mmCIF file of the C-alpha atoms, coordinates in Angstrom:
data_MODEL
# 
_entry.id   MODEL 
# 
loop_
_atom_site.group_PDB 
_atom_site.id 
_atom_site.type_symbol 
_atom_site.label_atom_id 
_atom_site.label_alt_id 
_atom_site.label_comp_id 
_atom_site.label_asym_id 
_atom_site.label_entity_id 
_atom_site.label_seq_id 
_atom_site.pdbx_PDB_ins_code 
_atom_site.Cartn_x 
_atom_site.Cartn_y 
_atom_site.Cartn_z 
_atom_site.occupancy 
_atom_site.B_iso_or_equiv 
_atom_site.pdbx_formal_charge 
_atom_site.auth_seq_id 
_atom_site.auth_comp_id 
_atom_site.auth_asym_id 
_atom_site.auth_atom_id 
_atom_site.pdbx_PDB_model_num 
ATOM 1   C CA . MET A 1 1   ? -5.562  320.929 -8.800  1.00 0.00 ? 1   MET A CA 1 
ATOM 2   C CA . PRO A 1 2   ? -5.407  323.743 -11.625 1.00 0.00 ? 2   PRO A CA 1 
ATOM 3   C CA . THR A 1 3   ? -4.876  326.896 -10.064 1.00 0.00 ? 3   THR A CA 1 
ATOM 4   C CA . HIS A 1 4   ? -5.790  328.987 -12.705 1.00 0.00 ? 4   HIS A CA 1 
ATOM 5   C CA . HIS A 1 5   ? -5.540  329.083 -17.052 1.00 0.00 ? 5   HIS A CA 1 
ATOM 6   C CA . TYR A 1 6   ? -3.145  332.061 -17.927 1.00 0.00 ? 6   TYR A CA 1 
ATOM 7   C CA . GLY A 1 7   ? 0.138   330.191 -19.416 1.00 0.00 ? 7   GLY A CA 1 
ATOM 8   C CA . ASN A 1 8   ? 2.638   333.065 -17.837 1.00 0.00 ? 8   ASN A CA 1 
ATOM 9   C CA . ARG A 1 9   ? 5.996   331.064 -19.275 1.00 0.00 ? 9   ARG A CA 1 
ATOM 10  C CA . ARG A 1 10  ? 6.635   333.923 -21.902 1.00 0.00 ? 10  ARG A CA 1 
ATOM 11  C CA . GLY A 1 11  ? 5.846   336.785 -19.678 1.00 0.00 ? 11  GLY A CA 1 
ATOM 12  C CA . GLY A 1 12  ? 3.475   339.750 -20.356 1.00 0.00 ? 12  GLY A CA 1 
ATOM 13  C CA . HIS A 1 13  ? 0.326   340.636 -19.106 1.00 0.00 ? 13  HIS A CA 1 
ATOM 14  C CA . CYS A 1 14  ? -1.047  338.754 -16.016 1.00 0.00 ? 14  CYS A CA 1 
ATOM 15  C CA . PRO A 1 15  ? -4.550  339.034 -15.509 1.00 0.00 ? 15  PRO A CA 1 
ATOM 16  C CA . GLY A 1 16  ? -6.216  341.192 -12.355 1.00 0.00 ? 16  GLY A CA 1 
ATOM 17  C CA . HIS A 1 17  ? -7.189  338.409 -10.390 1.00 0.00 ? 17  HIS A CA 1 
ATOM 18  C CA . ILE A 1 18  ? -3.419  337.115 -10.549 1.00 0.00 ? 18  ILE A CA 1 
ATOM 19  C CA . ARG A 1 19  ? -1.949  340.422 -9.654  1.00 0.00 ? 19  ARG A CA 1 
ATOM 20  C CA . ASP A 1 20  ? -4.047  340.999 -6.962  1.00 0.00 ? 20  ASP A CA 1 
ATOM 21  C CA . ALA A 1 21  ? -3.114  337.393 -5.013  1.00 0.00 ? 21  ALA A CA 1 
ATOM 22  C CA . PHE A 1 22  ? 0.573   338.550 -5.449  1.00 0.00 ? 22  PHE A CA 1 
ATOM 23  C CA . LEU A 1 23  ? -0.315  341.842 -4.022  1.00 0.00 ? 23  LEU A CA 1 
ATOM 24  C CA . ALA A 1 24  ? -2.108  340.113 -0.940  1.00 0.00 ? 24  ALA A CA 1 
ATOM 25  C CA . ALA A 1 25  ? 1.179   337.812 -0.863  1.00 0.00 ? 25  ALA A CA 1 
ATOM 26  C CA . LEU A 1 26  ? 3.573   340.607 -0.674  1.00 0.00 ? 26  LEU A CA 1 
ATOM 27  C CA . ASP A 1 27  ? 1.578   342.125 1.781   1.00 0.00 ? 27  ASP A CA 1 
ATOM 28  C CA . ALA A 1 28  ? 1.481   339.033 4.439   1.00 0.00 ? 28  ALA A CA 1 
ATOM 29  C CA . TYR A 1 29  ? 5.138   338.615 3.503   1.00 0.00 ? 29  TYR A CA 1 
ATOM 30  C CA . GLN A 1 30  ? 5.612   342.300 5.279   1.00 0.00 ? 30  GLN A CA 1 
ATOM 31  C CA . GLN A 1 31  ? 3.605   340.753 8.144   1.00 0.00 ? 31  GLN A CA 1 
ATOM 32  C CA . TRP A 1 32  ? 5.158   337.239 8.397   1.00 0.00 ? 32  TRP A CA 1 
ATOM 33  C CA . GLU A 1 33  ? 6.871   336.832 11.725  1.00 0.00 ? 33  GLU A CA 1 
ATOM 34  C CA . ASP A 1 34  ? 10.152  334.843 12.220  1.00 0.00 ? 34  ASP A CA 1 
ATOM 35  C CA . GLY A 1 35  ? 9.526   331.476 13.543  1.00 0.00 ? 35  GLY A CA 1 
ATOM 36  C CA . GLU A 1 36  ? 5.770   331.438 11.827  1.00 0.00 ? 36  GLU A CA 1 
ATOM 37  C CA . PRO A 1 37  ? 4.569   329.053 9.264   1.00 0.00 ? 37  PRO A CA 1 
ATOM 38  C CA . GLU A 1 38  ? 4.783   330.333 5.324   1.00 0.00 ? 38  GLU A CA 1 
ATOM 39  C CA . PRO A 1 39  ? 1.011   332.638 5.003   1.00 0.00 ? 39  PRO A CA 1 
ATOM 40  C CA . THR A 1 40  ? -1.218  331.896 2.384   1.00 0.00 ? 40  THR A CA 1 
ATOM 41  C CA . VAL A 1 41  ? -3.644  334.286 0.391   1.00 0.00 ? 41  VAL A CA 1 
ATOM 42  C CA . GLU A 1 42  ? -6.792  333.508 -1.286  1.00 0.00 ? 42  GLU A CA 1 
ATOM 43  C CA . PHE A 1 43  ? -6.463  333.251 -4.631  1.00 0.00 ? 43  PHE A CA 1 
ATOM 44  C CA . GLU A 1 44  ? -9.763  332.268 -7.096  1.00 0.00 ? 44  GLU A CA 1 
ATOM 45  C CA . VAL A 1 45  ? -9.848  329.068 -8.683  1.00 0.00 ? 45  VAL A CA 1 
ATOM 46  C CA . ASN A 1 46  ? -13.009 329.203 -10.920 1.00 0.00 ? 46  ASN A CA 1 
ATOM 47  C CA . TYR A 1 47  ? -14.170 332.137 -8.977  1.00 0.00 ? 47  TYR A CA 1 
ATOM 48  C CA . GLU A 1 48  ? -13.900 329.799 -5.691  1.00 0.00 ? 48  GLU A CA 1 
ATOM 49  C CA . PRO A 1 49  ? -11.424 331.247 -2.837  1.00 0.00 ? 49  PRO A CA 1 
ATOM 50  C CA . GLN A 1 50  ? -8.518  328.863 -2.538  1.00 0.00 ? 50  GLN A CA 1 
ATOM 51  C CA . PRO A 1 51  ? -6.255  329.520 0.099   1.00 0.00 ? 51  PRO A CA 1 
ATOM 52  C CA . ILE A 1 52  ? -2.085  329.229 -1.752  1.00 0.00 ? 52  ILE A CA 1 
ATOM 53  C CA . ALA A 1 53  ? 0.966   329.791 0.191   1.00 0.00 ? 53  ALA A CA 1 
ATOM 54  C CA . ILE A 1 54  ? 2.645   333.020 -0.718  1.00 0.00 ? 54  ILE A CA 1 
ATOM 55  C CA . SER A 1 55  ? 5.558   330.929 -2.095  1.00 0.00 ? 55  SER A CA 1 
ATOM 56  C CA . LYS A 1 56  ? 2.580   330.015 -4.967  1.00 0.00 ? 56  LYS A CA 1 
ATOM 57  C CA . ALA A 1 57  ? 1.567   333.190 -5.378  1.00 0.00 ? 57  ALA A CA 1 
ATOM 58  C CA . CYS A 1 58  ? 5.279   334.101 -6.641  1.00 0.00 ? 58  CYS A CA 1 
ATOM 59  C CA . GLY A 1 59  ? 4.894   331.766 -9.179  1.00 0.00 ? 59  GLY A CA 1 
ATOM 60  C CA . LEU A 1 60  ? 1.452   332.919 -10.680 1.00 0.00 ? 60  LEU A CA 1 
ATOM 61  C CA . VAL A 1 61  ? 3.235   336.181 -11.657 1.00 0.00 ? 61  VAL A CA 1 
ATOM 62  C CA . TRP A 1 62  ? 6.797   334.897 -12.104 1.00 0.00 ? 62  TRP A CA 1 
ATOM 63  C CA . ASN A 1 63  ? 7.205   336.024 -15.388 1.00 0.00 ? 63  ASN A CA 1 
ATOM 64  C CA . CYS A 1 64  ? 4.689   339.155 -15.518 1.00 0.00 ? 64  CYS A CA 1 
ATOM 65  C CA . SER A 1 65  ? 6.077   341.872 -16.865 1.00 0.00 ? 65  SER A CA 1 
ATOM 66  C CA . ASP A 1 66  ? 3.287   344.519 -15.450 1.00 0.00 ? 66  ASP A CA 1 
ATOM 67  C CA . ILE A 1 67  ? 4.819   347.501 -13.514 1.00 0.00 ? 67  ILE A CA 1 
ATOM 68  C CA . LEU A 1 68  ? 4.129   347.152 -9.570  1.00 0.00 ? 68  LEU A CA 1 
ATOM 69  C CA . PRO A 1 69  ? 1.888   350.061 -8.026  1.00 0.00 ? 69  PRO A CA 1 
ATOM 70  C CA . ASN A 1 70  ? 3.530   352.504 -6.033  1.00 0.00 ? 70  ASN A CA 1 
ATOM 71  C CA . ASP A 1 71  ? 2.769   350.598 -2.669  1.00 0.00 ? 71  ASP A CA 1 
ATOM 72  C CA . ALA A 1 72  ? 3.850   347.387 -3.607  1.00 0.00 ? 72  ALA A CA 1 
ATOM 73  C CA . TRP A 1 73  ? 7.402   348.653 -4.492  1.00 0.00 ? 73  TRP A CA 1 
ATOM 74  C CA . GLN A 1 74  ? 7.271   350.622 -0.632  1.00 0.00 ? 74  GLN A CA 1 
ATOM 75  C CA . ILE A 1 75  ? 6.627   347.448 0.640   1.00 0.00 ? 75  ILE A CA 1 
ATOM 76  C CA . LEU A 1 76  ? 9.777   345.784 -1.271  1.00 0.00 ? 76  LEU A CA 1 
ATOM 77  C CA . GLU A 1 77  ? 11.496  349.049 0.152   1.00 0.00 ? 77  GLU A CA 1 
ATOM 78  C CA . ASP A 1 78  ? 10.438  348.497 3.654   1.00 0.00 ? 78  ASP A CA 1 
ATOM 79  C CA . THR A 1 79  ? 11.186  344.572 3.592   1.00 0.00 ? 79  THR A CA 1 
ATOM 80  C CA . ASP A 1 80  ? 15.144  345.135 2.057   1.00 0.00 ? 80  ASP A CA 1 
ATOM 81  C CA . LEU A 1 81  ? 13.910  342.944 -1.336  1.00 0.00 ? 81  LEU A CA 1 
ATOM 82  C CA . ILE A 1 82  ? 14.404  346.411 -3.676  1.00 0.00 ? 82  ILE A CA 1 
ATOM 83  C CA . GLU A 1 83  ? 18.088  345.465 -3.469  1.00 0.00 ? 83  GLU A CA 1 
ATOM 84  C CA . THR A 1 84  ? 17.472  342.555 -5.343  1.00 0.00 ? 84  THR A CA 1 
ATOM 85  C CA . VAL A 1 85  ? 14.539  343.302 -7.567  1.00 0.00 ? 85  VAL A CA 1 
ATOM 86  C CA . GLY A 1 86  ? 15.965  344.999 -10.386 1.00 0.00 ? 86  GLY A CA 1 
ATOM 87  C CA . ARG A 1 87  ? 13.117  345.890 -12.348 1.00 0.00 ? 87  ARG A CA 1 
ATOM 88  C CA . ARG A 1 88  ? 9.657   347.214 -11.396 1.00 0.00 ? 88  ARG A CA 1 
ATOM 89  C CA . THR A 1 89  ? 7.925   344.370 -12.260 1.00 0.00 ? 89  THR A CA 1 
ATOM 90  C CA . TYR A 1 90  ? 5.577   341.783 -10.826 1.00 0.00 ? 90  TYR A CA 1 
ATOM 91  C CA . GLY A 1 91  ? 8.047   339.254 -12.264 1.00 0.00 ? 91  GLY A CA 1 
ATOM 92  C CA . ALA A 1 92  ? 10.841  340.877 -10.694 1.00 0.00 ? 92  ALA A CA 1 
ATOM 93  C CA . ALA A 1 93  ? 9.141   341.272 -7.225  1.00 0.00 ? 93  ALA A CA 1 
ATOM 94  C CA . ALA A 1 94  ? 8.274   337.874 -7.263  1.00 0.00 ? 94  ALA A CA 1 
ATOM 95  C CA . ARG A 1 95  ? 11.659  336.161 -8.010  1.00 0.00 ? 95  ARG A CA 1 
ATOM 96  C CA . ALA A 1 96  ? 12.931  338.459 -5.264  1.00 0.00 ? 96  ALA A CA 1 
ATOM 97  C CA . MET A 1 97  ? 10.411  337.439 -2.780  1.00 0.00 ? 97  MET A CA 1 
ATOM 98  C CA . HIS A 1 98  ? 10.505  333.917 -3.578  1.00 0.00 ? 98  HIS A CA 1 
ATOM 99  C CA . ALA A 1 99  ? 14.486  333.573 -3.315  1.00 0.00 ? 99  ALA A CA 1 
ATOM 100 C CA . ARG A 1 100 ? 13.991  335.047 0.546   1.00 0.00 ? 100 ARG A CA 1 
ATOM 101 C CA . ILE A 1 101 ? 11.212  332.742 1.507   1.00 0.00 ? 101 ILE A CA 1 
ATOM 102 C CA . ARG A 1 102 ? 13.401  329.829 0.347   1.00 0.00 ? 102 ARG A CA 1 
ATOM 103 C CA . ALA A 1 103 ? 16.406  331.336 2.116   1.00 0.00 ? 103 ALA A CA 1 
ATOM 104 C CA . ALA A 1 104 ? 14.154  331.737 5.034   1.00 0.00 ? 104 ALA A CA 1 
# 
């Protein structure tokens, strides 16, 4: 099942619904308790909401160069992901969060 029609291989700007899915994933990551299964968030596919794992949401913005909003940056600080992010982009945050998910 395709999850989007956005080819983010080269980076650049992501559509709003993709950025929104990642922001929801970042929120879910912050609330995720040890021992629980990986959270899911809703992502619209052809205007139909579909559940996807938060690690999948990371992949959607992997190369996105859009700047994170302040509240998302604050979540990175609160979850100690800030140390591994580097740049203040969706892509950098996604790579840091995905690495932490895989390590868990």
